[in-house]
Every structure is written in structure tokens, then in C-alpha cells.
N, C-alpha and C positions, 0 to 999 in steps of 0.2 A: 126661736124655732129650733127644733131638734131634727137632725138628719139621721135616718136609719140607713145604713150603708152595708152592702155585702161586698166582701173582698174575696175573690176566687183565685187560687193559684192556677196558672196556665199549665195544667198537667192532665194526664189521662184519668187519674183517679180524682174523686171529689175531695177537695181540701179547701175549706173556706171559713171565714169569720164574719159574723154579723155584729156591727158596732152601732152605737148611737153617739153623736157628737153635736155640739152646738154649731149652728150655721155660721155664726160670726167667728169661729175658730179659724186659725191660719192653716194653710196647707201643711206647714211644718208640724203642727200639732196632729194632723191626720197621719202624716208620715210616722210620727212617734208611736201613735196608737197601733198602726199596722205592724210596724217592726216589732213592737213588744208583744202583740197578740200572736205573732207567728214565731216568737222565740229568738229573734235576731237581737244582737247587741245594739244596733242602731248607729254603729260607727262607720258604716260604709257609705259611699256616694249613692244617691238615689235621685230619681226624678219622676214627676207625674207628667203625663202627656194628655192633652185634650184629644178627643177623637170623635168620630161621627158614630152613627147608629150601628155601623158595621165594624167598629173597632179599628178604623183606619186612623193611624196616629197623625197628630197635627202639632200644636204648639207645646214646647217644653216648659215645665215649671220645675226649676232645679233647686236642690238643697243648697248648693254653693255656686257662685258665679265663677266659672273656670274659663270664661271667654277672655280674649285679649283686651277688649274694650269694656270698661265698666258700664253696666246698664243695658247690655245687649240681651240678657236673659232675664226672664221673670223668675223671681225667687220665692220659695215656699213661705218664708217668714214675712213677706210683704204682700202675699196673695191670700185672700180669704175664701173659704168654702162657698159661701153664698154668692160670690162673684163668678165662680167656676161651675159648680154643680147646681143645676136647676132642673125643673121638670122638663124643659125643652132640650137640655144637654145633660142627661143623667149619667154619662159614662166617662171614665178616665182609665188610662193605663198607668200602672205604677211599676217602675223597675227599681229593684234594690240590688246593690252590689254589682257594678258594671263589669267586674271580672267574671262573675258567675251568672249574671243576668237572670236573677229571680224575677219573673214577670207575673203580674197580677192584674186581673180585671176588677175595676172598682165601679160599682153601680149604685146609684141612689135608689133605694127601695121605697122610702116613705118620708114624708115631712109631717112631724107632729108637734104638739105643744109641749113646752118644758114642764116637767112634773116637779113640784116643790119637794125638797128633801131628797132628791135623787142626784147622785154625783155623775158628772159628765166629764170626759168621755167614758163610755161604758161598753164592755164586750158583752153582748147579749147571748151569743151562741158561738160555739167553736166546734167544727167538725173536721176530722181528719188530722193526721200528724204530718208535719213537714218532713219530706225525705232528707236523707243525708246530703244529697247533692241536687242541684236544680234539674228539672226535667230537660231533656234534650230538645232543642228547637229543630223543626223541620222547615228549612227555607226552600221555597219553590220558586223557580223562575216564572215570570209572567208568560213568556213566549218560549215554550219548550220544543217548538217545531224545528229549530235550527239544529242541524246535525253536523257537529264539528268533524267527525270522521269522514263524512261525505265531502266536506270542503277540502280537506287535505288530500283525499284520494284524487280529487279533480284539481290538483295544483296548477295544471296547465291552463285551466279556465280562469284563474285569478288574473286580473288585468293590471300587472305591474312588471317593470323591467327587472330581471334577475341581476343584471350587472349595474346596479344603481350606484355602487361606490367604486 
């Protein structure tokens, strides 16, 4: 089976690549196709993350195991596309270069039959140019109702002993 996948840079402008790759390929091979199709050298740390339909990040699938205990992390070269991407779980998050945090949304668009005489993986369509630097991330707190200024103005209302030492 052939997976047709769209990879979208998390940016304000539209920048994406459509690729096709064999379902039995490893996640490392998908990483290589993505990094090459966007013009990266491929020599930086990277990870895929499983996620839900709302792109909420879940399990990490890392390029290298950097954990203290061997076997704690799933590795790209040991994990296969068909085991991760399915019609029921068609989305992944891909992060390339942890210093710059290039973040991409990966989505399974279609599953087709393999065509004889066609080389895989294959970049089907490329739209937009990668910017010089990664787009800025806007991190928002879940509960923005807390007002730090108000708390410190009401210092006397805080319940602790000032002379604790």
C-alpha cells in the first residue's frame, strides 16, 4: 500500500509538501523524505509525535534514544508507518531541529495501490518556500484569569508568616 501524506509547516503562510511513501517504510524514512523535501540537511535531532484529531501531542517517536535508560523511547528506525498512521489515526506532529523547533503537521490523505514502475518515496507536490528562520510560536496559558499584579498588590492577603527564617 502507498500512503499519500501532506506535511504542512506550522506557519501563517501556506507551506506544504505532498508525498507518497510505502506503508511498510520506517518512520526514519519518512523523516528523511520530509527533511529533504523542505531543504534541510537532515543532521539535526527530530521526533514525530502521535496526536489526537485536535493535534494534541501524545507519544514521542524519536530519531535517537537520548533517554538515560535504553528502550524508554520508541525509535523511528524501529517503527513503521503502517503501525502509526491509519485511517483511524491519520495525524502526526513532526519537529525538526530542537533548537529552532521547526514544527510540521503530518496528515494521511489517502491510501492507494502501488503503481509498478514508480519509485517511492516520491514528492508529488511542493508549495511555498521555507522561511529563513522558523515561525515564532505563540504559547498561551490555559488559565489566563490569574492576575499576578493583583496578587502582589494584595500581599497582606497571602496566608504565610513573613518572619519564617
